[in-house]
N, C-alpha and C positions, 0 to 999 in steps of 0.2 A: 426501552428505556431511554429517555432522554439526556436527563442530566441526573446527577448525583449529590447528596449533601449529608457529609460526614460530621456526627459529632461524638464525642466521649461521654457516656455513661458513668463516668466514676468523678473522681478528683484532680483528671487532668493524667499526663502520662499515660494514656492505656496504649497505644501506637496509632493515633491519629496519620500522622506523618506517614508512614510506612503502608497503611491502607490505602494513602492518597497517592504514593509511588506507585503500589501494585497497580490500582484503576487505570495510571497514567501508561503504565509499561504492558497493559494487555490490551487497550483500545484508545482508537485515536481520541484526543482530549486537545478542546482547545484552547481551555483557559482553567486556572485555577483561581476560584474566588474567596477569596479571605471574608470571612464577614463578622468578625467581633475580635477583639483585644489588641494585642499591637505585641511590640519587643519582645513583652515577657514571654510568649508563646515560646516552645522549644520541642521542635517536633523531627526525632532525629529518624535519618532515612540512611542506610548501609545499602551499598552495589556490592553484589557478588564480584567483583574486583577489591574490595576493600574499603574503595574510598566514602568517607563519611560526612556528611553535614547535619548542622541542628539548625533546620527552618524555622528563624522566627517571624519577616514579614512575606518574603518570598515563600511562592505556593510550594508545595513539597514534591509536585512534579515536575520541579525547574532541571532536575538534572537529564531528561528526556527533550531533545530537540523540538524547535518549536512550540513547545507549551508554554502560554502565557502565563501570568499571574497581574491579576486586578482586584487591587488595596478599595472597596467599597467604603461608602462612609462611614461605617459604623466602626471599620477601623481605626485607631489612635496611630497616626504615623512617627513614626522616628527617623526622621533622614538621616542622622548621623548614625547612629544600629546601623540603617539599611544600606547605607556605604560600607563598612565595616563587615557584613552580611555579604554583600557584592563581592568584596577584595577576599575573602576567602572560599568564594563560589568559583573564583578564577583560579584558584591554587588548585581547587579538584577537578577542573576540566569544564566549569561551566564560564568562557568568558563575556558572554552575552546577557546577563541574567538580567541585566536594566536595560537592555534593548527590548527585552519580552514585558517590561514592567509598565500598566498601567494604573493612576492612583485617583481617586476621586475626590475633586477640588472642592469639595467638600467638609471632609476628612480633618477632623482635629489633628492636633501637631503635639505633639511631644517633647518637653525641648530640656536643657540643663537646670533650668527652673523646678519643672515641674519634678523632674528629678529628687534636686536637691530638697523641695520640702516634705516630697511624699517620706523619705530617709530622715529626716529630720522629725515624723511626726510620729513614725515608726519605734524611733529611738526613744521618744518621751513616754513611750505606751511601755516601756519597761518590760516587767514579764507578763502582761496582759497585748503583748504583740498580736497582728492578723494574720502575720504570715506574707507581707506583702514583698513582691519580686524586685522591689524599691528600683523599680525604671520610670517610676512616677507614671503610668498609664493610668491608674486611678486617680490621680491627682489633675493629669487633664481632663480626664469628664467630669469631674465635680466641679472643676474652675469651669469648663462650658456650661454647667447646667445653671451654675451662679453668675454666669456673665457672659451667655448667650451672644450677645453683640460685639463682645471685644476679645473674645479667644481666637488664638492665633489657629488657621486652617491653610491647609495645604495650599490653599490659592493665594493666600498672601503672600507665599514665597517666590511670585512674580513683580511683585509690586514690594520693594525694600524700602519707603517710607511708611507704607501702612504698616509694613512688619515691626519696624522699628517702633512707631508707638506705640503696637500691640506688647512686643517683648518687652519693654519698657514699665507699661501698667500692670505686667503680667509680675515682673518681677518684684517693682513694690510695695503690690497687694500680697506677695506672699511672704514677701520679706518683712512685712506690718502683721502677718499672722504668725511668724514661726520664727520669725529673727533671722538675723543674718545667713544669706546663703553659700554653700559652696558652690559656687559654679561661675562662669567665666562673663565679663562686661559682652554688655548686649553687640557694640561691635564687633566683638573678635565672635561673634556666635553666627551674625549677617551670612559672612561669604559661606558657610556649608549652607544655609538655607536657599539663598538666591542658586547657590549652585548646583544645589538639588531639584529648583525648577528647570535649570536648564539643560538638564542630564534626561529625566525622566518625562513620560507622556503624563500631564495633567488633563483627565477631561469631566468633564459633567455627567450629569446621572443620566443621562438617555444613552450612554455609549454601552453601558451592559445588554440593551436590550439587541445591539448588534453580535454582541459576541454570544447571545445565548439563540440567535437564529443563524450563526454562521457553525456552531458545532455541538457537539456536547461538550458541557463545563463541570466541574468537579469543585463543589463548593466545602470547604475545607475548614473548621470550625476550631476555636483555640479555648483552651483549659476544658474544663469538664460540668456537666449539668449540674453535679452535685455543686457548685462554686456560685451557681449562676446567681447574679444580682437579686433575683426575686425571690427566686425557689431555692438555694441554698442555703447552708446551716449560718443563719447570720448571727454574729458579724465576721463571721471566717470565709468571705465570700470576694467575689472579684467585682469589680467595676463595669459588667460587661453582661449581655445576654448571650448565656451559652445554650442554650434550646436552638431550635428551627427558625425562631420566631422572627430574626431578622431576614432568613433566607426566606420565607414565606412570603416578608413586606417586600424584597428586594423581586421574587418573581411576578409577583402580583402588579409592583410596578411598570414590568417589563413586556406586561399581557400574558405572560406564561405561568398564570398563579397553579400550583398544584402538582408545574412539570418537574418533580424530582424524586428519586427513591432516597427512600432515609434510611440511613445505616449507621447503627449506634454498637460504636467500640469500646469492650471491657478486654481489661487485661485479666487471666485465669488469679490470681491473685488481687486484691483490693488496696492500693495506697494510696498515699499524700505524704505531699511535699509541704512541709510545715503546722502550722497549728489549726488544730480543731477538730471535730469528733472524728475518728476511725473505729469505730465498735469491734471490730475484730482485729484489732491490732497487735501481734505478737512477736515480742522482740527477739523470741525464741526462734523463730523462721530462719533457715540460713539462706537468706538472700540478699543479692547486693544489685546495685545498678549503675554502673561506672559512667550512664549520662546525665545519673540525677546526684551528684556529691551535695555532701552539709554545706552550705554557705551563710554568710552573716545574714539573709534577708530572710531566707525560709526557712533558715534551719536545717534539721536532716530528713531525709526520705525515709518514709514508714511504712511498714509492710504489713497485711493484714491477710487472714484468711478470705475466702469468696465469700460477699457478702450482699446476700438474693434479698434481703431486704432494700437495703438502698439502693440497688441496683434497680428493683421493682420501682422503687419513689422516681427515680430518673425518669426511666424510660414513660412514667406516668407525667410526670411534669414537663418532658419534652413533648407530649401530647401524642407519645406512639412512635413507633419506628416499623420500618418494613420489615426489616433485618437486621439482625446481630452480627459482629465481625470479632471474634472472640484469640486476644494473642496472646504470647508467651507462653501456648502450651509446653514445649519445653522445660516449664518449671512444675510440673504435676509430677506428684510424687507424696511417699506413705503420709510424709508431713504437714501437706497440706491438706484443709477441711472446708467444708462448706456451710454456711449460717445460713438457715430457712426462716429464721425467727428468731428476736431475743427477748430475755425474761418479762419483759414489757410488753412487747406486740408483736406482728408477724407481718403489722402493715404500715405504710408510714402515708398518709395523704397531702396531697401538695391543696397547697391554699391559694387564692387569689392573689395577683402580682400587686405589689405594693404594701403588705402586711407584713412589716418586718418586725412587727412584737410577737407574732405570731411566730415567725421563722424563729427569732432568738427562744422561744418558748419550748420550740422541737430540739433547738440545740442544745439547751440545758436539759430534755428528758434523754436526748442520744448521749450525754456525758455521764447519766446515771446508768445507761443502760448497760446489760451484758449478752455479750452471744451465746448462743445455743446450738452446738455443731452436732455436725452427720460425717459419717465419716465420707472419705473422697469416694465418687461418682467412679463407677468403672468406665462411662465413655462424659467425660467433660462437658462436650460440647452438646450433646442431648441433656445433659441437668439443666445447663445453663439457659439452653430455648426453654424446655418447660417449665423453669423457673420463671422464667421473664414472660411465660405466653407470647413466645415469639421464633420463627423461624432462625434457624443458623443460617447463614448466606456465605461465610467466610472463616475460614480456621488459619491460624499461623504458628508458626511452631520457631520460629526463629527471624532475624534481622531483615530477609532481603525478600525479596518480591519474589526467589523462587521457594520460599520457605512457606508460600500463601498456596492455600486449595478451596477453591469456591465448593459450595455446598448448594446443589441445584441450579436452576436457570439462571435465578434473578441476576445475578453479579458474573455469571460464567462468561469468560472471553466471547466477543463475538464470533471467530472465527467455531469454538466449538459448539456454540448455540446453532450456527449455519449448519454444520455435522451432523447435527442430532437433525 
C-alpha cells in the first residue's frame, strides 16, 4: 500500500477524522491531503489523554508530529476560519500546525461576503431550506463557476491590489443579487487575507507530486457520498465532489494513477445533519452526538437504523471501495436494526454526473419510501461487509485510535504485517 484515500459512505459525520488519525498513528505519513469541501468540515479526533479537536481545514493527522496538511485546489479555503482553527490547535498542544500547511495557489477563497450571501439565500428559502452549514463554501463554488476570471483565489492574497478589486467586485455582485450583506468593508478584510499569504506556504499544482514521492499520503475527504454534488439527493446536497473523483484526478496529474487504497467509512447508525431524505430515521432511538448539536443553519442531527440500501448506492456512486471502516460499534444494541430493502426497492442505481433532474426525482422517491427492517445481526461488521459486498478492514468501538481494530492485512500497521 502506497497511499490511502478515505471517504464517507453516508451523509457525513461517519468518523473520517478518527480513521485518518488512526492511520497517522499506525504508520509513517508524510501529508494528509484534503481534496474537497472547506471550513464546513467537522472531523472530530479525541486522543487517549482526552484532548479533542474538530478538524475543519487542517488534516485530521495534525496531532502527530511531522504530519503535514495540503489543501489541494479542490478545497475552498477560508483564511479567517483557518486562523481560528490554528489557535485552538495551539491550546491543545499543536503550536506548529500552520508551519506544516501547504495550500494550492489555485484554490478558491471563501470570504465574509460569500458567507453573508449564503445565509441570506438560506433564510429566504424559509421552510424549504437545503440544510447549508452557513459558511459560504457553496456560495464560493457557485461564484467561481459563474465568474471564473474574477473569483478570489489563494494566489490573490499575495497581491493586495488585485485582491481588493476582486473582493469589491464580489461584494457588489452579491449585494445586487441578495441585498445588503452583513459583512465588513473590503479594507477591513484585506489585512487578514494578506497576513494569511505571509504566514503559510502557498504552492503551485506541482507540489503534490513531490509529496507523493516523498512518502505515504492520506487523502481525507469531507462530507459524504450521499451529499455529493452530482450523485447526492438533489437539492439537499453540497457544492462539492465527495467521491474519489478528485483523488483520482490529483494522482493522475502527479503521475501515480490508481496508487491509493480506497477506504469507505460508515457508522453503525445512519445519520444526517439537516434536511433531506433519511429513510431509516427513527426519533425513538436513544442516541445523541455531543459533537453535532442542533444549530441555526443545519438544524438537528438525525439518527436512523443502518440503511444498507443507501450505503450500497454510495459504494456504487463512489466507483467502489477496497475496504470498509465501520465506526460507533459501541452503539450496537437491541434497539438498532438493519434495513436491507425499502417498500419500493432494494437497490438504487447511480446515474450519470450532471443529471440533477434525475437526482431530484430520486429524492422525491426516497421521501415516499418506507424502510423494511431485519433484526440486529449477531456480527455487525460481517453483516455490513456482506450487504455492501466489500471486505471490512477496520472497526471502531470508540473515539480514540486505541479503539480501532484492523481486520485482515489491508490496513494492518506495517509492524504487524512485517511480523506475519
